C-alpha positions in Angstrom: 6.8 20.2 -7.7 10.0 21.4 -9.0 13.0 18.9 -9.0 15.8 20.1 -6.8 18.8 17.8 -7.6 20.8 19.2 -4.8 18.5 17.4 -2.2 19.4 13.7 -1.2 16.3 12.1 -3.4 16.2 14.8 -6.1 15.3 13.4 -9.4 13.5 10.2 -7.9 10.1 9.5 -8.8 7.3 8.3 -6.3 4.2 7.2 -7.5 1.5 7.4 -4.9 -1.3 4.8 -5.6 -4.9 5.3 -4.3 -6.6 2.5 -2.1 -7.2 -0.5 -4.3 -10.9 -1.6 -4.6 -12.2 -5.0 -5.4 -9.5 -6.8 -3.5 -10.5 -10.2 -2.1 -11.8 -10.0 1.4 -9.2 -11.5 3.8 -10.3 -12.4 7.4 -9.2 -10.2 10.2 -7.3 -13.0 11.8 -6.7 -15.8 9.4 -5.7 -19.5 10.7 -2.1 -18.6 10.9 -2.7 -15.3 12.5 -4.9 -17.0 15.4 -1.9 -19.5 15.8 0.6 -16.7 16.5 -1.8 -14.8 18.7 -2.4 -18.0 20.8 1.3 -18.7 20.8 2.2 -15.5 22.1 -0.4 -15.5 24.9 0.2 -19.2 25.9 2.5 -18.4 29.0 0.1 -15.9 30.0 -3.1 -18.2 29.8 -1.0 -21.0 31.7 0.0 -18.6 34.5 -3.5 -17.5 34.7 -5.0 -21.1 35.1 -2.5 -21.9 37.8 -3.3 -18.8 39.9 -7.0 -19.4 39.7 -6.8 -23.0 40.2 -4.1 -23.5 43.1 -4.4 -20.0 44.6 -8.5 -19.4 43.9 -7.3 -15.6 43.4 -8.9 -14.4 40.4 -7.8 -11.0 41.0 -4.2 -12.0 40.6 -4.5 -12.9 37.1 -6.0 -9.5 36.5 -2.6 -8.0 38.2 -0.7 -10.4 36.1 -2.4 -9.2 33.0 -1.7 -5.7 33.7 1.9 -6.3 34.5 2.3 -8.3 31.0 0.7 -5.3 29.1 3.0 -3.1 30.7 6.0 -5.3 29.8 4.6 -5.6 26.3 4.6 -1.6 25.8 8.2 -1.4 27.4 9.2 -3.9 25.2 8.0 -2.7 21.9 9.4 0.8 22.8 12.9 -0.8 23.5 13.0 -2.7 20.1 12.2 0.3 18.3 14.7 2.3 20.0 17.2 -0.7 19.5 16.2 -0.4 15.6 16.7 3.0 15.4 20.2 3.1 16.5 21.3 0.3 14.5 19.6 1.8 11.2 20.4 5.5 11.6 22.6 8.0 13.7 19.9 10.9 13.3 16.8 10.6 15.8 14.9 12.8 13.6 14.9 10.3 10.7 11.5 8.7 9.7 11.0 5.2 10.7 8.2 2.9 9.9 6.0 0.6 12.0 6.8 -3.2 12.0 6.0 -4.4 8.6 7.1 -7.4 6.4 9.7 -7.8 3.5 7.8 -9.8 1.0 10.7 -10.3 -1.5 10.8 -11.2 -4.2 13.7 -13.5 -3.0 14.8 -15.0 -6.5 17.0 -13.2 -8.9 14.3 -10.4 -9.4 14.9 -9.4 -5.9 17.8 -7.4 -4.2 21.1 -9.2 -4.3 21.3 -11.0 -1.1 17.4 -11.2 -0.5 17.5 -15.0 -0.3 20.2 -15.0 2.4 17.9 -12.1 4.3 15.0 -14.4 4.2 16.5 -17.6 5.4 18.3 -15.7 8.4 15.2 -13.6 9.5 12.1 -15.4 8.2 10.2 -16.8 11.0 7.8 -19.9 11.0 7.5 -19.9 7.2 6.5 -16.0 7.0 8.4 -13.0 5.5 11.1 -11.3 7.6 9.5 -8.8 10.0 11.4 -5.4 9.4 11.5 -1.5 10.0 12.1 1.0 7.3 14.1 4.1 8.0 14.6 6.8 5.5 17.9 8.5 5.9 19.7 11.0 3.6 21.5 8.2 2.0 18.2 6.2 1.1 16.1 3.6 2.3 17.4 1.2 5.1 15.6 -1.9 6.4 16.7 -4.5 8.7 15.1 -7.2 11.2 12.6 -5.8 13.6 13.4 -6.9 17.3 16.5 -8.7 16.9 19.8 -8.4 15.6 21.1 -8.0 12.1 22.8 -6.0 9.7 20.3 -3.4 7.9 20.2 -3.2 4.0 20.8 0.0 2.3 19.0 1.0 -1.0 20.8 4.3 -1.8 18.6 7.2 -3.5 21.2 6.8 -6.3 20.5 3.3 -7.0 16.6 3.9 -7.0 14.7 4.1 -10.5 11.2 4.6 -8.8 9.3 3.9 -5.6 5.5 3.0 -5.5 3.3 3.6 -2.4 0.1 1.8 -2.4 -2.1 3.0 0.1 -4.1 0.5 2.2 -7.6 0.3 3.3 -6.9 0.1 7.0 -3.6 2.1 7.6 -4.1 2.2 11.3 -4.6 -1.4 11.8 -2.5 -2.4 14.9 -2.1 -6.1 14.6 -1.1 -7.8 11.4 -0.2 -10.9 10.0 1.2 -11.6 6.6 -2.1 -12.3 4.9 -3.6 -8.9 6.1 -0.6 -6.7 5.9 -1.5 -5.1 2.6 -4.4 -3.5 4.4 -2.1 -1.2 6.0 0.0 -0.3 2.9 2.7 -1.2 0.6 5.9 0.2 -0.5 7.8 -1.1 -3.5 11.3 -0.1 -4.4 12.4 -0.5 -8.1 16.3 -0.1 -8.5 18.3 1.2 -11.6 19.4 -2.4 -12.1 15.8 -3.7 -12.4 15.8 -5.4 -9.1 12.7 -5.1 -6.9 12.1 -4.9 -2.9 8.5 -5.2 -1.8 7.2 -4.2 1.8 4.0 -4.7 3.2 2.4 -3.6 6.1 3.6 -0.2 5.9 1.4 3.0 6.0 2.4 5.2 3.1 1.8 8.7 4.5 4.9 8.9 6.6 7.3 7.7 3.9 5.7 9.7 1.4 6.3 12.9 3.6 9.9 11.9 4.2 10.6 11.3 0.6 9.0 14.4 -0.4 11.1 16.5 2.4 14.2 14.9 0.7 13.2 16.1 -2.9 11.4 13.4 -4.5 8.9 14.2 -7.1 5.4 12.9 -6.2 3.4 11.5 -9.3 -0.3 10.5 -8.3 -1.4 7.8 -10.1 -5.3 7.6 -11.0 -7.2 4.5 -10.2 
């Protein structure tokens, strides 16, 4: 592919890594993953038990489950629309699924990374974020709650590494299994690193290529 320096990402090298083999196998739902799942389902379980015990109406529990499922879908779409409005003014800009910003959070990371982690990390886990690709660069910010996005401009990027996951379509992820979806690693011209986990690479690869980035396929 010929470089077009007139495009926003012209001159930027994107290294595409294949799926890594031989990685240690991680349980589908690690211990902390089960905790988060049970914690989120606790209100529904309690409500269901109350309906069954007090009213002896199991069917009502099914109705309540359906209502919660619909509410969850609507809430996710609402959070997604809120993130898009906050991160980008163009509805056509690519936006990722929810993933994790895994640092580094020391001097090797982006300026302000440690503060971002303190503000948006939850229960000892790295911050959940969405990534948006605009014509200015890569923006990311907290998914589902307020917070200013961080922009890594194309002019400040040295290289972007896209590491394919073994399960890019995985729906439910926790930090230990997020790498199975995919990883994005941005290295700036100043040598700082921003690493994201749980991001399928196909969408961001297409968005970078559309904006003029040069793809380099890394052989395994």
